[in-house]
N, C-alpha and C positions, 0 to 999 in steps of 0.2 A: 418622658415626664408628662403626666396627664394634665398639669395646671397650665393652661393658656399657652400653648405652643405659638398660638397665632399671635400672642402678644409680641414675639419678637419681630414678625413681619409688620404688625401696627405700628411699633417704634421705628423701624427703619424707614418705612415709607410714608409715615405721617408729613403733612405738610407744615410749614410755618405759621400758618394761620393760627390766630388764637383760639384756645380750647373753650368750646361751648360747655360750660361746667354743668349744666344739667343734662345734657344729651351726650357728652363723651364717654365712651365704654370704659368700664373698670379694666385696668391692665396691672396685673400683679408682676413683682420683681421679685427675685430670691433675697432672702436677708438671714441674719442670725440674730440670736438673743443679745449679743453684743452690740447690735446696731440700735436696739431699743433703749431711748435715752430714759435712764432711772430706773430701769428693769429691776436691778438689784434692791432698790429701796422702797419698792412697793410692798404693801402688806397683801400678799397674794391670796392670803385665806379669807379675806373680806369678799373676793369675788365667787367663792366656792359655792355659796349659797344661791347666787344668781345662775351660775352655770348648773348646779346641781338640778335647778327646775327645768331647765332647758333639756337636760339629760333626761328626765322623766319622759318628756315628750318623745325626744329622738329614740328612745328604746322601744316605744310603742309602735314606730314606723316599720315598714317592710324594708328590708336592708337594700334592696334593688331599687328603692325611689331614689330619684334625683333630689340631693339635698338643697341646692339653690339654683337661681337663674343662670343661665349660660354656663351651666356645669361648674360654678363655683362651689367648692368643697365636695365634688365628687359625689357619692351616693350616702344614704344614711348607714350602710353597712361600713364605710369607712370611718364613721364616727362612734359606732356603738362599741367597739373595743374598749375606747377610751372611758366611755361612760360608764361600762360595766366594771372598770377597774378603779372608778373614783371612790376614794375612802380617805377619813381624815379630814381634820379642819385647821391644823396649825399652818402659820404662815410658811414655815419650812417645808412642810410636806406639799402645800400648794405649789410652791415654786418649782419644786422638784417634778411634780405632776405634770406641770405644763412644759416643762422642758423635756421630759420623757417621751410625751406622746405628741407633740405638736412642733411645727416649724413656722417661724414667721414669714410672712410675704408683704412687701411693701405695696400699699395701694396708690396707684396713680390714676390720672384722668388722661386717657388715651395715650398711655406711656410717656407723657411728658410733664404734666404738673401734678405735685403731690401735696399742695396745700389747698384747703378748701375751708368752708364756713362752718362754724359749731355753735349751736345756740343752746339754750336751755328751757325745761319745763318742770311744772310742779304739781302738785295735788293741791287745787284750789280750796278756799274755804268761804262759804256763803251762809247767810241767815234764812231760814224758811219754815214752811209749814206744809202739813198734809192737804189742807183746804185753802182754797183762795178766801182770804180774810185779811181786813186791814191793810197794812203796808205790803202784805204777800200777795202781790197781784202780777207778778211775772212767771210764766210757767218754764218749767224744763219738761219738755215733753218727751214721753216714751216713744220708741219707734212704733210708727202706725203700720197696721196689718197691709195695708195696700202699697207700701214701700217695697220696690224689687231692687236688689243690689246686684249688679254683675261683675265678676272678675273676669274680664275679656280674655286673660292669658289662658284660661281653662279652655278657651274655643281655638285661638290661634297663638302658636308660639311668638310671633311677632308682636302681639299684644300684652306680652307678660307685664305685669306691673301697672297695667291700666284698668280702671273701673269705671263704670256708669251707674247710675241709678235712675228709678222713674216709677210710673204708674202704668199699668197695662189699660189701654182703653181700646175696645174694638178689636183685640188680639194683636195690638201693637204697643210698644213699650214707649211711652211719651215722657218728657221731661217732668221732673217734680216741682213743686213751686220753690221759688227761691227764698232768701231770707225776708226780703221785704214782703211778700205775699204772707208768708207765715207769720211774722210779727203782727202784721195788721189784720190778722184772723181772716184772711182770703184764702182758705183752705178747708177740707171737710172735718178737721181733727182738732178745732181750736179750743174747746172745754176738756179736752183729754190731756191732762197733766200728770206726770209722775209725782212733781212736787212743785209748790209755789215759793219763789223767792222774793225779796224785797229790793233788789237794785238790777236793773236791767244791764248796766256796765259790767257788774261783776258776773252776770250770767253769759254776757258776751265773751268775757275771757274763759269761763270754764267751757265754753265749746271750743275754744282754741286751745286750752290744755287737755281737755278730753276726759278728766277725772276730777272729783272733788269730794268735799263733805258738806254737807247741809246741816248746819247747827240748828236744832229745834229749840222752842221755847221752853220745853220741859227740861233741857238740859242734857238730852241725848242728841244723837246725829245718825244721819244715814249716809252712805257712801254711793255716790253715783258713779257710773263710767260709761264710755262710749258704747252704744248700741248699733248704730247706724248714720248714716249721713245722705243728704238730698240730692246727691250726684253733682252739685254744682261746684266748680273748682275753688280753691282756698285763694282769697286773695288778702294780704297785708294791709291793713288799713293805715298803717304808718306811711306807706307810699302815697296815698291820698293826702294825708295831713301835710306831707312834704311838698306835694304839687300845690296844695291850697296856699303854702306860705306859712301854715301854723306851726310848723317844727322843722329845725334844720336836720339834714339828714344824720349828722353826727350825734344828736341828742336823741334820736328815736329809741325808745325802750318801752317796756310794758308799763313802767311807773309814769313816763312822760305822757304817753298815749291815755292812760287812764286818767290823769290829772286833766288834760285837755277835754275829754269827754264830759268829766264830771263839771268843769267849769263852763261849758258850752251845752247845756241840755237841750236847747232850741235845735242845735244842728247834729247832736249826737246820733241819733237814730239814722239820719241820712248817711252819715258817715259808715256807722256799722254796717248798714245795708249795701255798701259798695263790696263787703265780702259776701256773695252770694251764697256760699256754703251754709249750711245748717244742720247741726248735729243733734241726733236723737240719743237718750240716755236710758239706762237700765239701773236698777237697785242693786248694788253689790253686797255679798255677804262674805265673810271670811277674811282672808289677806286681800289686800289690794293696795292701790289700783293695779287693774289688769292692764297689760300691754297688747299689742296686735298678736302676739304669739299665744295669747290666751293664759299668761301666767301672771302672778303678782310681781310688779316692779320692785328692784332693789335700789333705794336711793344711792346716788353716787356711783353705781355699778351697772345700770341698765342704759342702754343707748337706744334710740330711735333712728332708723336708717331709711334709705330708699329701696324699697322691697323689690324694685324692678332690677336692682343690681346687686343686692346682697341678701343672704338667707339669715333667717332668725337661727339663734342660738350659737353664732359663731364668736368665740372670744376675740377681741380686738385690743390692741396696745394703742394708747393715745398720746399724744405728744400735742398739747394745745396751750395756747396763750392763756393767762390767767384771767377769768370771767370779770373780775373788776380789779381796780388797784388795792394792793394790799395783800391779795391772795395769791398764793403760789400758783405756778403753772401747773396744768393737769397733766400729770404722767401717770398713768395707772392702767390697770386692766379691766375692761368692761365686757358685757355681753350685748349682743344685738338682740333686742326682745321687743321693739315696738317700731312703730312708722308714724307718719302725719303727712297730711297734706302738703305743708311747705318744705317737707324733707325731699328734695330731689337733687341727685348727683352722685357720683362713684365716690367723691370724698365730700361727705357732708354728713352731719349728725346732730343729733339733739338729746343733750344730756338730762336725765330724770334726777331732779335734786330733792325729791320727798316732799315734806308737808311741813309748813310752818313758816314764819316771818322770813327765816334766813334763807330758806329754798327759794321763796318769791323773789326775795332780792337778788339771788344770784342768778336764777333763772331769767329774771326781768331785764337784768342789764348784760346778759352773756351773748357777745357778738365777737367770737374769738375766731382768729386763724389758727390752723392746726392740721396734723396729718395723722395717719393711723397705720397699723400693720395689722393684718388678718393672722390669726393664730390656727393653721389648717393641719389635719392629722398627717403624720410624717409618711404614711403610706401613699399619700397623693404625689409624693416628690420621687416615687421609684418608677 
């Protein structure tokens, strides 16, 4: 068996110490479709659009290329037969397709824990203008020409999934300005904005979501998406508000954080600056928003994952607590198509909910415990 023979030994010799949920390795355990809660009740046809997009990318790759980190998923050649066989859209066809070509594998952290945190994100909505005028005084910056982003995994295998960014000075890569310096104009590109918006708090949340629509005064809109990041690590400002005593840990949500920032304008910028990460944007045309895989995301069927542990394009069966009271538990098939600075860990995910008030509500409140199974090509079990 090619999938994680090492996992047997990891499981046997693991100590009784608590699992580090961010650093623990992904260990997969064999499973069957009967082990997937609610498998027969999902509308599998809804995920085909998302998986078909991933297949377009998969089919363009060299069959000998490794599919994911640490050999998760074998090679692209293991996936291409399934992608070439993909046809039809009906739920019945979709279920039969996945059962014919794939085998479920239960994901665990270090072979011991199988439950982790699942959150949500959405396509934000802002009001803005092409030129700085009136209330539109807060910039969404395009990626500057001097920003150098480095995927360290291309240099050393033990650095897979780790990235840095900076500016070259005197032949050396130096750290880029942090959020505070950029927000206060202490950097070389302050007047170079892609678009100007009317609310610094909404702009801040756009940085976290990574994509959004900016509604223009003439009734039109432009879609913006992630184009780069300044290299500083993401920090969840909800932690800072809890530390200050401004919020209780149990009440932290996008909505409660936004309310506090809006009600405390004198302190808001200082709190936002505790997240030194700063995102740069590009204008998108066509379908969107785009995920880290470079493909348009599908609401409710695209998941952001930790790219140091999981590959893009892999189908995943979710079994997650309801995002809010009154909603059903999330038991459905999704595809790993995005990533994010806060998404770290072998059992960790961020559900893309789409655009609109309902998507924002679900994403903003979602802090659910759950587990998942990877669907990997059957050839990998031989």
